[in-house]
N, C-alpha and C positions, 0 to 999 in steps of 0.2 A: 348543430352539425351542418356541414356543407353538403349539398346534394351531390350525388355521384354523376359525373359527366359520361356521355356516350363515347363509343369507340373513336368516332371521327374527332370530336372535341378533345379527347384525351391525347390523340396523336398530334393534334395541332399544338398542344402545350409542350410536348416532349420531343418534337421532331428534330430539334437541334442536337439532341444527345441520344436519341433512340432511333435506330433505323426502322424502316417500314417492315422488313421481315421480322425483326425482333418484336415489334408491336403486334404483328399478326400471330406470332407464336405465343405471346404472353396473354393475348386477349381472352382465350377460353379459361385460363387460370384466374384471371381477374374477375370474370363473370362468375366462376365457381365460388370464389372467396366472397363476393358480394352476396350471393345466395346463402352461403353458410352463415354469414354475419347476420342476416335477417333471421334465419332459423334459430340461432343461438341468442338472439337479442344482445348482440355484442357490438362494442364500439372499438374501432382501431385508432390508436394514437401513434403518430409518427414524428420522430425528431427531424429537425431541419436537415440533418446529414443523411437521411435515408434516400435510397435509389429513387429516381423520378417516377418509375412505374408504381412504386409503393406509395410515395408521397402524394402523387396526383391521382393514382389509379384506384387505391383501395382505402386510403386513410380517411377518417371522418374528422379528426382533430389533429392539428399540426402546430409545432412550435419548438421553443427551446426547453431546457430542463424545468425552469420555473413555470412557464406556461403549461407544460404537460402536467406538472404537479398540481396546479390549480384545477385544470380541466378534469383530471382524473377524479378529483374530489367532488366536482360539481355535476358531472354528466350523469344521466340516468341510464343505467345498463346493468344487466346481470353479469356480463363478462367484459373485461377489458383486455385487449391484445396490445401489448407494448412493442412497437417497432422502434426499438432503441436498444440501449445496452442494459446490463443486468441491474446496475444501481437504480436506473430509472424505473424498472419494473418493481424493484423493492419499494421505492418511494410511493408508487401507485398503490401497492398493497398496504403500506403503512397508513395511507390516507383513506383507503377503501377496504378495511379488513374483512368485511362480510361479502365482498364480491370475489369472483374468480378472476385472477390476473394471470394471463398466459404470456409466456415469453417464447417466441418461435425458435430461439437457439440459446442454450445456456453457455455456448462458447462466445457469446457477445459480451465480452468483459470490458475492462477499461484500465489503461496503464496507470492512471491516477489512483483509481480504487485499489490497485495492486501495490501502490507505493507506500502504504501505511497500514499498520495493524492496530487493534485496540491496545495491545501492550505498548506499542510506540507512544500512543497518546497518554497512557498512564505514566510512562517514563517522563514525558514532557511535563506532566502535572507535578511529578515529584521534583523535577529540576526547577520549575517555576511555580512554586506553591501560591495558590490564590489567583493565578492569572487565568481568565476564562479562555475556553477553547472554541474557536469557530472552525467547523469542518465544511469544506466545499461539498456541494451536493454529490460530486463525483467521488463518493466514498461508500464503503459497504454499510449496511445497517448496523453491523457490530461496532464500527468506528463511530457512526452517528450516536449510538447508544451511550458512548462514554464522552461525548462532546456536550457543550452547553447549548449550542445552536448551530444550525446549518446556514449556508448561503449559496447563492449562485453567482455567476459572473455579472449578472445584471444588478444584484442588490448587495454585493460584497461590502462596498464602502458604507452603505447605509446600515448594514447589520453591525459592522465593526464599531461605528461611532455610536450606535444606539445602546451599546453595552455600558457606556459611561466609564470605562476602565482606561487608565493610562497605558496599559500594556495588554496585548491580545496575542494568543498563540493562534496562528492561522495555518491550517494544513489542508491538503498536502502540496498544492501547486505553488512553486516558488515564484513563478512569473506573475501569476494573479496576485500573490501576496505583495510582490514588488510594486505592481500597479496600484494597489490600495495604499501601500506605504507612501507612495509619491503624492498622494492626494490628502493625507491626513496627518495630524500631529500625534496620533496614537502610535506607540511603538509596536511594530509588528515582528513577532518571533516566527520565523519561517521554517519550512520543512523542505527537503530536497526532492520533492516529487515533480514530475513533468508529464505533459501530454505527448504521446508518441506522434500525433499529427502535427501539433503546433511547434514542436521542437525542430521540425524539419526546415522551417523557414529561416532565412538569414538576411542580413542587411544587403548582401550582394543581389539577392532576388529583387528587393525593392529598387535598388539602383538600376538594375537591368530593365525593370518595367518602366521607370521614369525615362530612361534613355530611349526606349523603343516607342513609348507613347507619351510625348511631352505634356499632353493635356490630362493625363490620367490622374484620378484621385485614388489614393490607397487607404483602405480602412481595414483595421486589424483587430483580431480577437486578443484579449488580455492574457491568454495562455501562451502567447508568442514571447520570444526573447525580448528583453528590454530594448535592445538596439532596433528591433523591428518596430516595436511600439513607438519609439521616439521618432522613427522615420516616417510614420504613417500620418495621414491627415486627420484621422479620427480613430479612437480605440473604443471598442464596446462589445457587449455580449452579442450573440447571434441575432437576437430580436432587435437590439439597438442598431446593428449594422443594416438590417432590412429597413428599419424605420428611417435611417439616415438616407439610404438610396431613394426611398419613397418621397422624402421631403426635399432633398437637394437635386434629384434628377440629374446626376452628372452625365456627360456624354460618354465618358469611359471610366471604368472603375475596376479595381481589383479588391476582392474581399479575401483578406489573408486569413483564411480558416479552412476547414475541411471543404474541398473543392466541389463536392456534390451539392453543397448549399447554393453555390452560384448557379448550377444547372437548374435547381428548383426555383430560385428567385427570378432568374432571367426571363422565365415565361410571363411573369407579371409586369416586366419592364422592357418591352421590345425595343424601345427607343434608346436604351442604354447598352453600350458594348462592354462585355465583361472579359477582362484579361487577368490572368494570374498564374503563378507557379502552382502546381497541383500536388496536394498531399491527401491521400484517401485513408480514412479510418478503417483498419482491417477488421475491427470488431463490429462496426456497423454493417459491414458487408456480410456478416454471418446471418443477417436477417434477409430471408428470401421470400418470394411469393410462394414457393413450394412449402416452406416452413410455416408460413402464415396459414395456408390451406390446411396443413396437417394438424396444427394445434386446434383450429376451429372444428375440424372434422372429428378429431379423436379426443378432444378435451385434455390433451397432453400439455407439457410445458407449464404446469401449475407452479406459481411462485409462492413459497411458504417461508415464514420467518418465525423463529422460536419466540414464544411469548415473552420470555425474560429479556430478549434483545429488542423485540418490537416496542415494548413499553417505553424504554429509554430513547430509542430512535424516533418514535412518534413524537415525543416531547420536543426533541431538537428540531424536527421538521415543522411542528406546529408553532414553535416559537419564531422560526424564520418567517412563516406566513403572517404571524401577528405583527412582526416588526417591518414587513415589506411594505 
């Protein structure tokens, strides 16, 4: 786990996106959360899309869906607080069934997870008998339970090809499915799901960025439209986008994904100028410092999964980790 920084250092990290009065107001709450965390022997996990005051101020572990899934399994703690959306908390519970997993808001859902049901998957299996089902990690535990294996945006291609099947059903994100299909000879059967954040970006946004900043590098998440992916200099998962910036050190860059991530990443790369059209995930914004304080104080927000669903979902997640 990373050590917690003091008030001054925290403000230096977030000052480009958080005003000093906001920082002053938030600091007592951050201090209270840190004390509650120690008292409950809890660890706070935060997705890359979380607000900077959560990401830098109270989180112990940070990353994308796959990183958080691995860290949730490896970390030693009685309680895990997931500062992400509901399916991420479910995944943490699947991998750590004996631990208490707390979600600060059950309104933190996901448009992709809402895009497909277990019955939809069963119908696809009837339509394409014998074809394995790969479900994106952005699905409910109930959908994972009727899938063969899960994947994330960082390992989707590897998982699809590891199955050794000439055809694969890939649900629910049609753009990530298309991204995989363009890189493999495996036939990909898609589903018409989409991410409410990444659906917002269009080719015109990329063209406007290049017109305004001729030296800019554009890197995009594979949940974006194909036209956006094709216009980008690089396409990758959130962790891959961060790694690319760290390695390439562009003078100017646009990370075409949830824009809070740029705010969080920018503090680590002060020499890089970040420009981009902004799309904020309304579900991630349901996680607040007050909500984190409340679940730690009260033990509320417990994530539970029915045993009959958990067994199947755990197999799909475990197989993903084995193949990753």
